[in-house]
DRENRO-499548 format. One record per atom (N, C-alpha, C, CB): residue number from 1; atom name; x, y, z. Coordinates in steps of 0.05 Angstrom, whole numbers, plus 5000, padded with zeros to 4 digits. Glycine has a CB too. Example, Ala and Ser with C-alpha at 12.3 -4.5 7.8 and 13.67 -1.06 7.14 Angstrom:
<atoms>
   seq   atom     xx     yy     zz
     1      N   5264   4886   5156
     1     CA   5246   4910   5156
     1      C   5264   4934   5156
     1     CB   5226   4911   5181
     2      N   5257   4955   5142
     2     CA   5273   4979   5143
     2      C   5258   5001   5157
     2     CB   5282   4988   5114
</atoms>
This chain:
<atoms>
   seq   atom     xx     yy     zz
     1      N   5201   4966   5162
     1     CA   5179   4948   5158
     1      C   5160   4948   5181
     1     CB   5190   4919   5152
     2      N   5135   4947   5175
     2     CA   5114   4945   5196
     2      C   5108   4915   5201
     2     CB   5088   4960   5188
     3      N   5097   4909   5224
     3     CA   5090   4881   5229
     3      C   5070   4871   5208
     3     CB   5079   4877   5257
     4      N   5072   4845   5200
     4     CA   5053   4835   5181
     4      C   5025   4832   5193
     4     CB   5063   4807   5170
     5      N   5005   4833   5175
     5     CA   4978   4828   5183
     5      C   4972   4798   5179
     5     CB   4957   4846   5166
     6      N   4962   4785   5200
     6     CA   4957   4757   5198
     6      C   4927   4753   5204
     6     CB   4974   4740   5218
     7      N   4913   4739   5186
     7     CA   4885   4735   5189
     7      C   4879   4714   5209
     7     CB   4872   4727   5162
     8      N   4859   4719   5226
     8     CA   4849   4699   5245
     8      C   4826   4683   5232
     8     CB   4840   4712   5271
     9      N   4814   4694   5211
     9     CA   4791   4681   5199
     9      C   4800   4661   5176
     9     CB   4772   4701   5187
    10      N   4820   4669   5161
    10     CA   4829   4653   5139
    10      C   4857   4643   5144
    10     CB   4827   4668   5112
    11      N   4860   4618   5150
    11     CA   4886   4607   5157
    11      C   4906   4610   5134
    11     CB   4883   4577   5164
    12      N   4930   4619   5142
    12     CA   4952   4622   5122
    12      C   4953   4649   5108
    12     CB   4949   4601   5102
    13      N   4934   4666   5114
    13     CA   4934   4693   5101
    13      C   4952   4711   5117
    13     CB   4905   4704   5099
    14      N   4972   4722   5104
    14     CA   4991   4739   5116
    14      C   4998   4761   5096
    14     CB   5017   4724   5126
    15      N   4996   4787   5105
    15     CA   5001   4809   5087
    15      C   5025   4825   5099
    15     CB   4976   4827   5084
    16      N   5046   4828   5083
    16     CA   5069   4843   5092
    16      C   5065   4872   5085
    16     CB   5095   4832   5078
    17      N   5073   4890   5104
    17     CA   5069   4919   5101
    17      C   5096   4933   5103
    17     CB   5049   4930   5121
    18      N   5097   4958   5093
    18     CA   5121   4974   5095
    18      C   5113   5003   5098
    18     CB   5139   4970   5071
    19      N   5130   5019   5111
    19     CA   5126   5047   5113
    19      C   5151   5060   5101
    19     CB   5121   5057   5143
    20      N   5147   5077   5081
    20     CA   5169   5090   5068
    20      C   5167   5120   5073
    20     CB   5170   5084   5037
    21      N   5189   5132   5082
    21     CA   5189   5161   5087
    21      C   5210   5174   5069
    21     CB   5194   5168   5117
    22      N   5204   5197   5059
    22     CA   5223   5211   5043
    22      C   5210   5233   5027
    22     CB   5238   5192   5024
    23      N   5224   5242   5007
    23     CA   5213   5263   4989
    23      C   5206   5250   4962
    23     CB   5234   5286   4985
    24      N   5183   5258   4952
    24     CA   5172   5247   4927
    24      C   5171   5268   4906
    24     CB   5144   5235   4932
    25      N   5181   5261   4882
    25     CA   5178   5278   4859
    25      C   5161   5263   4838
    25     CB   5206   5286   4847
    26      N   5139   5275   4831
    26     CA   5121   5262   4812
    26      C   5130   5268   4784
    26     CB   5091   5271   4817
    27      N   5136   5248   4769
    27     CA   5145   5252   4741
    27      C   5123   5243   4721
    27     CB   5170   5236   4735
    28      N   5104   5227   4731
    28     CA   5082   5218   4714
    28      C   5056   5223   4729
    28     CB   5086   5188   4705
    29      N   5043   5246   4726
    29     CA   5019   5252   4742
    29      C   4996   5233   4738
    29     CB   5010   5280   4735
    30      N   4993   5223   4714
    30     CA   4970   5204   4709
    30      C   4974   5178   4725
    30     CB   4968   5198   4679
    31      N   4998   5167   4724
    31     CA   5004   5142   4739
    31      C   5002   5147   4769
    31     CB   5031   5131   4731
    32      N   5012   5170   4778
    32     CA   5011   5177   4806
    32      C   4982   5179   4816
    32     CB   5025   5203   4811
    33      N   4965   5192   4801
    33     CA   4937   5195   4808
    33      C   4923   5167   4808
    33     CB   4922   5213   4788
    34      N   4929   5150   4789
    34     CA   4918   5123   4788
    34      C   4927   5107   4813
    34     CB   4927   5108   4762
    35      N   4952   5109   4820
    35     CA   4962   5095   4844
    35      C   4949   5104   4869
    35     CB   4992   5097   4846
    36      N   4944   5131   4871
    36     CA   4931   5141   4895
    36      C   4902   5132   4897
    36     CB   4932   5172   4895
    37      N   4888   5129   4875
    37     CA   4860   5121   4876
    37      C   4856   5091   4877
    37     CB   4846   5132   4852
    38      N   4874   5076   4865
    38     CA   4871   5047   4863
    38      C   4888   5031   4883
    38     CB   4877   5038   4835
    39      N   4909   5043   4893
    39     CA   4928   5029   4911
    39      C   4949   5014   4894
    39     CB   4913   5010   4929
    40      N   4966   4999   4908
    40     CA   4986   4983   4894
    40      C   4991   4957   4909
    40     CB   5012   4999   4892
    41      N   5001   4938   4894
    41     CA   5007   4912   4906
    41      C   4985   4892   4904
    41     CB   5015   4915   4934
    42      N   4991   4867   4911
    42     CA   4972   4845   4908
    42      C   4950   4845   4930
    42     CB   4986   4819   4909
    43      N   4956   4858   4952
    43     CA   4937   4856   4975
    43      C   4917   4879   4976
    43     CB   4953   4856   5001
    44      N   4913   4893   4954
    44     CA   4893   4915   4954
    44      C   4865   4906   4963
    44     CB   4892   4927   4926
    45      N   4857   4882   4955
    45     CA   4831   4873   4962
    45      C   4827   4867   4992
    45     CB   4824   4848   4946
    46      N   4850   4866   5006
    46     CA   4848   4862   5035
    46      C   4851   4888   5051
    46     CB   4871   4843   5043
    47      N   4849   4911   5037
    47     CA   4850   4936   5051
    47      C   4878   4948   5055
    47     CB   4837   4934   5077
    48      N   4898   4935   5043
    48     CA   4925   4946   5044
    48      C   4933   4954   5015
    48     CB   4945   4926   5056
    49      N   4956   4966   5013
    49     CA   4965   4975   4986
    49      C   4956   5004   4982
    49     CB   4953   4958   4965
    50      N   4946   5017   5003
    50     CA   4938   5044   5000
    50      C   4962   5062   5003
    50     CB   4916   5052   5021
    51      N   4961   5085   4991
    51     CA   4984   5104   4992
    51      C   4975   5129   5006
    51     CB   4994   5110   4963
    52      N   4990   5138   5026
    52     CA   4985   5162   5040
    52      C   5007   5182   5035
    52     CB   4982   5157   5071
    53      N   5000   5205   5025
    53     CA   5020   5226   5019
    53      C   5014   5250   5035
    53     CB   5021   5233   4988
    54      N   5033   5261   5049
    54     CA   5030   5285   5066
    54      C   5047   5307   5055
    54     CB   5036   5279   5096
    55      N   5037   5331   5058
    55     CA   5054   5354   5049
    55      C   5067   5367   5073
    55     CB   5036   5375   5034
</atoms>
C-alpha cells in the first residue's frame, strides 16, 4: 500500500492508493482497454485510479 492522499483544500478528503506488481494476462481485451482509458475506482475524478502497465 502507498500512503493515502489527504486534501489540504477539502477537509476530510482522503484517497487510499495501492501498487500491485506481478504478471498480467488479459482475457477480455475490450474491458482491459476501457480500464486503461477510463481508470478504475471511485477516486478517478481526483486524478487517481489510473492504471500503469509496463512491458
